[in-house]
OpenMM code with the backbone's topology and positions (N, CA, C; nanometers):
from openmm import Vec3, app, unit

residues = "MET ASP VAL THR THR THR LYS MET LEU SER ILE HIS ILE ASP ALA LEU LEU PRO PRO THR SER ALA GLU LEU ASP VAL PRO HIS SER ALA GLN VAL ALA ALA ILE LEU GLY VAL GLY LEU LEU TYR GLN GLY THR ALA GLN ARG ARG MET ALA GLU VAL LEU LEU SER GLU ILE GLY GLU ILE PRO ALA THR ARG GLU LEU LEU VAL SER MET GLY HIS PHE THR ASN LEU HIS GLN LYS THR GLY ASN".split()
positions = [
    Vec3(-0.8183, 0.8641, -1.8367),
    Vec3(-0.7116, 0.8092, -1.7105),
    Vec3(-0.5959, 0.8770, -1.7806),
    Vec3(-0.5109, 0.9250, -1.6744),
    Vec3(-0.3619, 0.9692, -1.7109),
    Vec3(-0.2550, 0.8386, -1.6912),
    Vec3(-0.2099, 0.8252, -1.8083),
    Vec3(-0.0994, 0.7228, -1.8116),
    Vec3(0.0350, 0.7358, -1.7175),
    Vec3(0.0678, 0.8920, -1.7230),
    Vec3(0.1769, 0.9200, -1.6345),
    Vec3(0.1711, 0.9137, -1.4996),
    Vec3(0.0440, 0.9500, -1.4453),
    Vec3(-0.0156, 0.9596, -1.2940),
    Vec3(0.0132, 0.8235, -1.2586),
    Vec3(-0.0670, 0.7067, -1.3843),
    Vec3(-0.0912, 0.5704, -1.2952),
    Vec3(0.0601, 0.5287, -1.2915),
    Vec3(0.1552, 0.5539, -1.3830),
    Vec3(0.3104, 0.5003, -1.3583),
    Vec3(0.3445, 0.5626, -1.2252),
    Vec3(0.3047, 0.6767, -1.2003),
    Vec3(0.3798, 0.7009, -1.0881),
    Vec3(0.3231, 0.6748, -0.9673),
    Vec3(0.2279, 0.6141, -0.9449),
    Vec3(0.1368, 0.5793, -0.8152),
    Vec3(0.1635, 0.4432, -0.8605),
    Vec3(0.2067, 0.3594, -0.9350),
    Vec3(0.2054, 0.2138, -0.9370),
    Vec3(0.3558, 0.1706, -0.8717),
    Vec3(0.4043, 0.2643, -0.8976),
    Vec3(0.5670, 0.2210, -0.8476),
    Vec3(0.5437, 0.2033, -0.6847),
    Vec3(0.4260, 0.2612, -0.6301),
    Vec3(0.4308, 0.2513, -0.4463),
    Vec3(0.3654, 0.1060, -0.4287),
    Vec3(0.3038, 0.0256, -0.5245),
    Vec3(0.2053, -0.0576, -0.5060),
    Vec3(0.2781, -0.1949, -0.5400),
    Vec3(0.2891, -0.2855, -0.4548),
    Vec3(0.3992, -0.4014, -0.4852),
    Vec3(0.3301, -0.4721, -0.5907),
    Vec3(0.1917, -0.5007, -0.5828),
    Vec3(0.1229, -0.5690, -0.7008),
    Vec3(0.1097, -0.5119, -0.8473),
    Vec3(0.1058, -0.4004, -0.8849),
    Vec3(0.1127, -0.3365, -0.9824),
    Vec3(0.2757, -0.3266, -1.0484),
    Vec3(0.3663, -0.3889, -0.9806),
    Vec3(0.5334, -0.4060, -1.0178),
    Vec3(0.5374, -0.5286, -1.1065),
    Vec3(0.6106, -0.5095, -1.2222),
    Vec3(0.6697, -0.6311, -1.2533),
    Vec3(0.7240, -0.7360, -1.1688),
    Vec3(0.7201, -0.8677, -1.1839),
    Vec3(0.7751, -0.9879, -1.1167),
    Vec3(0.9300, -0.9531, -1.0894),
    Vec3(1.0102, -0.9183, -1.1906),
    Vec3(1.1425, -0.9169, -1.1533),
    Vec3(1.1876, -0.7898, -1.1331),
    Vec3(1.1342, -0.7110, -1.0524),
    Vec3(1.1683, -0.5485, -1.0347),
    Vec3(1.2207, -0.5964, -0.8930),
    Vec3(1.2735, -0.4683, -0.8465),
    Vec3(1.3607, -0.4838, -0.7133),
    Vec3(1.2751, -0.4352, -0.6050),
    Vec3(1.2832, -0.4779, -0.4801),
    Vec3(1.1828, -0.4794, -0.3840),
    Vec3(1.2139, -0.3138, -0.3309),
    Vec3(1.1198, -0.2448, -0.3205),
    Vec3(1.1469, -0.1257, -0.2586),
    Vec3(1.0718, -0.1044, -0.1410),
    Vec3(1.1540, -0.0236, -0.0549),
    Vec3(1.0900, -0.0121, 0.0863),
    Vec3(0.9963, 0.1209, 0.1046),
    Vec3(0.8763, 0.0931, 0.0564),
    Vec3(0.7911, 0.1832, 0.0644),
    Vec3(0.6819, 0.2403, 0.1967),
    Vec3(0.7311, 0.3074, 0.2577),
    Vec3(0.6332, 0.3321, 0.3543),
    Vec3(0.4859, 0.2990, 0.3587),
    Vec3(0.4181, 0.2310, 0.4665),
    Vec3(0.2976, 0.2217, 0.4379),
    Vec3(0.1962, 0.3235, 0.3963),
    Vec3(0.1908, 0.4442, 0.4680),
    Vec3(0.1140, 0.5618, 0.4211),
    Vec3(0.1287, 0.5700, 0.2770),
    Vec3(0.2345, 0.5585, 0.2164),
    Vec3(0.2851, 0.5993, 0.0922),
    Vec3(0.1986, 0.4849, -0.0232),
    Vec3(0.2088, 0.3765, 0.0501),
    Vec3(0.1591, 0.2818, -0.0388),
    Vec3(-0.0334, 0.3007, 0.0004),
    Vec3(-0.0888, 0.3271, 0.0880),
    Vec3(-0.2112, 0.3444, 0.1257),
    Vec3(-0.2443, 0.4657, 0.0253),
    Vec3(-0.1745, 0.5837, 0.0469),
    Vec3(-0.2198, 0.6843, -0.0759),
    Vec3(-0.2029, 0.6546, -0.2014),
    Vec3(-0.1112, 0.5735, -0.2552),
    Vec3(-0.1119, 0.5102, -0.3918),
    Vec3(-0.2249, 0.4499, -0.4332),
    Vec3(-0.2961, 0.3469, -0.3202),
    Vec3(-0.3922, 0.2782, -0.3509),
    Vec3(-0.5246, 0.3873, -0.3713),
    Vec3(-0.5098, 0.4580, -0.2769),
    Vec3(-0.6259, 0.5508, -0.2994),
    Vec3(-0.6497, 0.6629, -0.4277),
    Vec3(-0.5194, 0.7108, -0.4595),
    Vec3(-0.4873, 0.7512, -0.5774),
    Vec3(-0.5530, 0.6880, -0.7072),
    Vec3(-0.4833, 0.5546, -0.7301),
    Vec3(-0.4981, 0.4784, -0.8175),
    Vec3(-0.6765, 0.4455, -0.8528),
    Vec3(-0.7338, 0.4220, -0.7163),
    Vec3(-0.8907, 0.4034, -0.7362),
    Vec3(-0.9392, 0.4956, -0.7795),
    Vec3(-0.9071, 0.6640, -0.7462),
    Vec3(-0.9681, 0.7657, -0.7710),
    Vec3(-0.9529, 0.7612, -0.9073),
    Vec3(-0.8489, 0.7402, -0.9527),
    Vec3(-0.8104, 0.7551, -1.1210),
    Vec3(-0.8727, 0.6809, -1.1974),
    Vec3(-0.9136, 0.5426, -1.1484),
    Vec3(-0.9798, 0.4554, -1.2664),
    Vec3(-1.1137, 0.4507, -1.2050),
    Vec3(-1.1678, 0.5569, -1.1202),
    Vec3(-1.3028, 0.5325, -1.0868),
    Vec3(-1.4121, 0.5382, -1.2052),
    Vec3(-1.4867, 0.4506, -1.2044),
    Vec3(-1.6024, 0.4612, -1.3249),
    Vec3(-1.5268, 0.4084, -1.4606),
    Vec3(-1.4037, 0.3522, -1.4713),
    Vec3(-1.3655, 0.3262, -1.5937),
    Vec3(-1.4075, 0.1779, -1.6419),
    Vec3(-1.4412, 0.0837, -1.5535),
    Vec3(-1.4940, -0.0436, -1.5610),
    Vec3(-1.3605, -0.1478, -1.5977),
    Vec3(-1.2514, -0.0895, -1.5412),
    Vec3(-1.1075, -0.1738, -1.5766),
    Vec3(-1.1219, -0.2754, -1.4500),
    Vec3(-1.1688, -0.4282, -1.5010),
    Vec3(-1.1749, -0.5329, -1.3898),
    Vec3(-1.0109, -0.5539, -1.3481),
    Vec3(-0.9165, -0.5611, -1.4126),
    Vec3(-0.7639, -0.5858, -1.3554),
    Vec3(-0.7542, -0.5270, -1.2632),
    Vec3(-0.7440, -0.3733, -1.2867),
    Vec3(-0.7216, -0.2645, -1.1700),
    Vec3(-0.8111, -0.2997, -1.0513),
    Vec3(-0.9503, -0.2848, -1.0672),
    Vec3(-1.0224, -0.2967, -0.9356),
    Vec3(-0.9686, -0.4476, -0.8545),
    Vec3(-0.9504, -0.5646, -0.9468),
    Vec3(-0.8879, -0.6746, -0.8803),
    Vec3(-0.7935, -0.6606, -0.8155),
    Vec3(-0.6955, -0.5796, -0.8426),
    Vec3(-0.5538, -0.5546, -0.7846),
    Vec3(-0.5976, -0.4919, -0.6674),
    Vec3(-0.6550, -0.3561, -0.6708),
    Vec3(-0.6847, -0.2334, -0.5681),
    Vec3(-0.7475, -0.3598, -0.4490),
    Vec3(-0.8651, -0.4118, -0.4792),
    Vec3(-0.9317, -0.5115, -0.3979),
    Vec3(-0.8435, -0.5857, -0.3194),
    Vec3(-0.7696, -0.6658, -0.3805),
    Vec3(-0.6626, -0.7780, -0.3091),
    Vec3(-0.5694, -0.6833, -0.2174),
    Vec3(-0.5297, -0.5684, -0.2624),
    Vec3(-0.4343, -0.5006, -0.1670),
    Vec3(-0.5073, -0.4088, -0.0611),
    Vec3(-0.6227, -0.3585, -0.0806),
    Vec3(-0.7245, -0.3349, 0.0412),
    Vec3(-0.7437, -0.4251, 0.1303),
    Vec3(-0.7358, -0.5485, 0.0868),
    Vec3(-0.7864, -0.6849, 0.1943),
    Vec3(-0.6768, -0.7442, 0.2420),
    Vec3(-0.5397, -0.6892, 0.2103),
    Vec3(-0.4218, -0.7481, 0.2512),
    Vec3(-0.3782, -0.7266, 0.4104),
    Vec3(-0.2959, -0.8170, 0.4464),
    Vec3(-0.3102, -0.7861, 0.6421),
    Vec3(-0.1835, -0.7489, 0.6105),
    Vec3(-0.1696, -0.6310, 0.7014),
    Vec3(-0.0063, -0.5843, 0.7474),
    Vec3(0.0785, -0.7324, 0.7544),
    Vec3(0.2233, -0.7198, 0.6878),
    Vec3(0.3171, -0.8470, 0.7477),
    Vec3(0.3862, -0.8671, 0.8585),
    Vec3(0.4217, -0.7293, 0.9008),
    Vec3(0.5330, -0.7216, 1.0201),
    Vec3(0.4686, -0.6539, 1.1136),
    Vec3(0.5301, -0.6919, 1.2457),
    Vec3(0.5128, -0.6296, 1.3342),
    Vec3(0.5855, -0.4819, 1.3438),
    Vec3(0.6922, -0.4579, 1.2860),
    Vec3(0.7356, -0.3169, 1.2986),
    Vec3(0.6306, -0.2432, 1.1979),
    Vec3(0.5752, -0.2641, 1.0870),
    Vec3(0.4589, -0.1931, 1.0198),
    Vec3(0.3579, -0.1695, 1.1223),
    Vec3(0.3131, -0.2428, 1.1803),
    Vec3(0.1650, -0.2321, 1.2925),
    Vec3(0.2109, -0.1542, 1.3945),
    Vec3(0.3470, -0.1422, 1.4569),
    Vec3(0.3901, -0.0504, 1.5249),
    Vec3(0.4033, 0.1006, 1.4670),
    Vec3(0.4670, 0.0784, 1.3569),
    Vec3(0.4788, 0.2218, 1.2968),
    Vec3(0.3161, 0.2909, 1.2732),
    Vec3(0.2110, 0.2056, 1.2586),
    Vec3(0.0617, 0.2546, 1.2539),
    Vec3(0.0309, 0.2735, 1.3830),
    Vec3(0.0571, 0.2624, 1.4920),
    Vec3(0.0586, 0.2819, 1.6338),
    Vec3(-0.0086, 0.1811, 1.7104),
    Vec3(0.0106, 0.0771, 1.6391),
    Vec3(-0.0693, -0.0626, 1.7204),
    Vec3(0.0603, -0.1326, 1.8242),
    Vec3(0.0454, -0.1827, 1.9348),
    Vec3(0.1770, -0.2219, 2.0068),
    Vec3(0.2444, -0.1015, 2.0812),
    Vec3(0.1715, 0.0200, 2.1101),
    Vec3(0.2662, 0.1126, 2.1548),
    Vec3(0.2868, 0.0774, 2.2932),
    Vec3(0.2110, 0.0253, 2.3715),
    Vec3(0.2059, -0.0115, 2.4967),
    Vec3(0.2791, -0.0996, 2.5358),
    Vec3(0.3243, -0.2097, 2.4543),
    Vec3(0.4254, -0.3231, 2.4513),
    Vec3(0.5575, -0.2924, 2.5129),
    Vec3(0.6037, -0.3802, 2.5928),
    Vec3(0.7352, -0.3559, 2.6237),
    Vec3(0.8063, -0.2173, 2.6523),
    Vec3(0.7065, -0.1524, 2.7187),
    Vec3(0.7548, -0.0300, 2.7570),
    Vec3(0.8049, -0.0418, 2.8916),
    Vec3(0.9266, 0.0047, 2.9646),
    Vec3(1.0146, -0.0056, 3.0607),
    Vec3(0.8941, 0.0635, 3.1730),
    Vec3(0.8909, 0.0079, 3.2818),
    Vec3(0.8345, 0.0664, 3.4051),
    Vec3(0.9355, 0.1673, 3.4661),
    Vec3(0.8571, 0.2378, 3.5715),
    Vec3(0.9497, 0.3294, 3.6479),
    Vec3(0.9907, 0.2467, 3.7555),
    Vec3(0.9942, 0.1402, 3.7671),
    Vec3(1.0317, 0.0843, 3.8975),
    Vec3(1.1989, 0.0389, 3.8777),
] * unit.nanometer
topology = app.Topology()
chain = topology.addChain("A")
for resn in residues:
    res = topology.addResidue(resn, chain)
    for name in ("N", "CA", "C"):
        topology.addAtom(name, app.Element.getBySymbol(name[0]), res)
């Protein structure tokens, strides 16, 4: 496991940041990529804490409507009609 890569990916995952850290506005796609990257990095290492954190992040429901819209959900809602 590469510590430098882990640190770089961890700044994009809220659950891996210290509790006193500033809240970052990280795009959802970057968070997903970081979770996948950390998962691949720790694959086969038997690191229980990292497995628990990643599983909790994978199971988390997107929090905001804006996030759902940015992911392509709700694209047909509130569209103006041609009338």
